[in-house]
SEPA-488107 format. One record per residue (C-alpha): residue in one letter; x, y, z. Coordinates in pm, whole numbers, plus 32768, in hexadecimal, padded with zeros to 4 digits. Example, Ala and Ser with C-alpha at 12.3 -4.5 7.8 and 13.67 -1.06 7.14 Angstrom:
// SEPA-488107
code | c1 | c2 | c3
A | 84CE | 7E3E | 830C
S | 8557 | 7F96 | 82CA
This chain:
// SEPA-488107
code | c1 | c2 | c3
M | 5607 | 3308 | D893
P | 55E2 | 3330 | DA10
L | 54AD | 3295 | DA9B
S | 540A | 335C | DBB1
S | 52C7 | 3283 | DBDE
Y | 51D5 | 319E | DB61
K | 5073 | 3141 | DB7B
I | 4FD3 | 2FE6 | DB2F
G | 4E5A | 2FFB | DAF7
N | 4DA8 | 309A | DC06
Q | 4EBB | 308B | DD00
D | 4F58 | 31A9 | DD9F
A | 5094 | 321B | DCE0
K | 51D4 | 3195 | DD6E
V | 52FF | 327C | DD89
V | 544A | 31E1 | DD23
T | 55B1 | 3262 | DD3C
D | 56E0 | 31F7 | DC69
R | 5615 | 314A | DB74
Q | 562C | 3177 | D9F7
A | 5533 | 3146 | D8EA
I | 559E | 30B9 | D78F
L | 5495 | 311D | D679
D | 54C4 | 3065 | D530
P | 539F | 3085 | D451
A | 53FA | 2F8B | D359
Y | 540D | 2E71 | D489
P | 529A | 2E24 | D515
Y | 5308 | 2DB9 | D685
I | 5320 | 2E5C | D7C9
Y | 5446 | 2E03 | D8A1
L | 5417 | 2E50 | DA18
P | 54F8 | 2E1D | DB48
A | 5496 | 2CDE | DC14
S | 53F8 | 2DA4 | DD35
E | 532B | 2E75 | DC32
F | 52D9 | 2D21 | DB6D
M | 5237 | 2C95 | DCB9
D | 5149 | 2DB7 | DCCE
F | 50F6 | 2D95 | DB62
A | 50C7 | 2C14 | DB91
T | 4FEC | 2C45 | DCC2
Y | 4F21 | 2D3C | DC1A
M | 4EFA | 2C6E | DAF2
T | 4E59 | 2B4C | DB94
K | 4D5F | 2C45 | DC1C
V | 4D09 | 2CB9 | DACA
F | 4D08 | 2B80 | DA16
P | 4C3D | 2A98 | DB09
T | 4C85 | 2927 | DADD
A | 4B1D | 28F7 | DA6A
W | 4B8B | 29AA | D928
L | 4CC2 | 28F0 | D905
Q | 4D39 | 277F | D905
E | 4E66 | 27EA | D9DA
N | 4F0A | 2906 | DA99
P | 4F84 | 29E3 | D9A0
C | 50D2 | 2A39 | DA3C
E | 51ED | 295F | DA77
V | 529B | 29EF | DBA8
K | 53C6 | 28FF | DB8B
Y | 5408 | 2968 | DA2B
G | 53AB | 2ADC | DA2D
T | 52A7 | 2AD0 | D920
C | 5132 | 2AFB | D8EB
N | 5091 | 2A3E | D7D0
I | 4F2F | 2A16 | D784
K | 4ECF | 28F1 | D6B6
E | 4D68 | 2955 | D652
K | 4D2F | 2A19 | D51F
C | 4D39 | 2B8A | D54C
S | 4BFB | 2BBD | D4A9
V | 4B51 | 2AE2 | D5A4
L | 4BEB | 2B9E | D6C6
K | 4B9C | 2CEE | D624
Q | 4A2C | 2C81 | D613
K | 4A3F | 2C23 | D77B
F | 4AE6 | 2D66 | D7EF
K | 49C1 | 2E1A | D731
D | 48B3 | 2D55 | D7C2
E | 4920 | 2D82 | D925
G | 499D | 2EE0 | D904
K | 4AF5 | 2E9C | D984
E | 4C0B | 2F8F | D952
F | 4D8B | 2F55 | D96B
S | 4E9F | 302F | D918
I | 500C | 3064 | D966
S | 5098 | 31CF | D997
F | 51F8 | 321D | D9AB
N | 526E | 3374 | DA13
L | 53BC | 33C6 | D983
K | 54B0 | 34FA | D9CE
G | 54E5 | 35C5 | D88C
T | 561C | 367A | D83C
N | 5570 | 37BF | D8B0
G | 5531 | 371C | DA11
K | 53BC | 36FA | D9DE
D | 530E | 35A6 | D9E8
I | 527C | 350C | D8A8
T | 5176 | 3411 | D8D5
I | 5140 | 32DA | D7DE
T | 5011 | 320C | D812
L | 4FE4 | 30CB | D77C
P | 4E6C | 305A | D779
W | 4E1C | 2EF7 | D77A
E | 4DC7 | 2EC9 | D615
E | 4F10 | 2F2D | D5BB
M | 4FB8 | 2E29 | D6A0
L | 4F03 | 2D1A | D5FE
L | 4FCF | 2C81 | D4D5
E | 4F30 | 2B5C | D3EF
P | 5048 | 2A66 | D3B9
């Protein structure tokens, strides 16, 4: 689907052109182009302070973000500190109208 903009956390929406979003509900990962991944990785280091984690969650070299702490521990820290974090994608529907898909942080944490 054509991607028209995205928003990470409380940042302003970033408008993009010539980008496609691939949605596969059976696959629990989000793939981003390198420039958008850098935005995401930068924001992740603000959301997940190093005081919470043993190391920076995002490996820019490999283009991945992995958190080694248990999801239940992070969820409790989020609730205790009142943190909010989500990703929103605005996609162009077949009728030309934007469709917004928002993923809250609870849905992005997968317990291994």
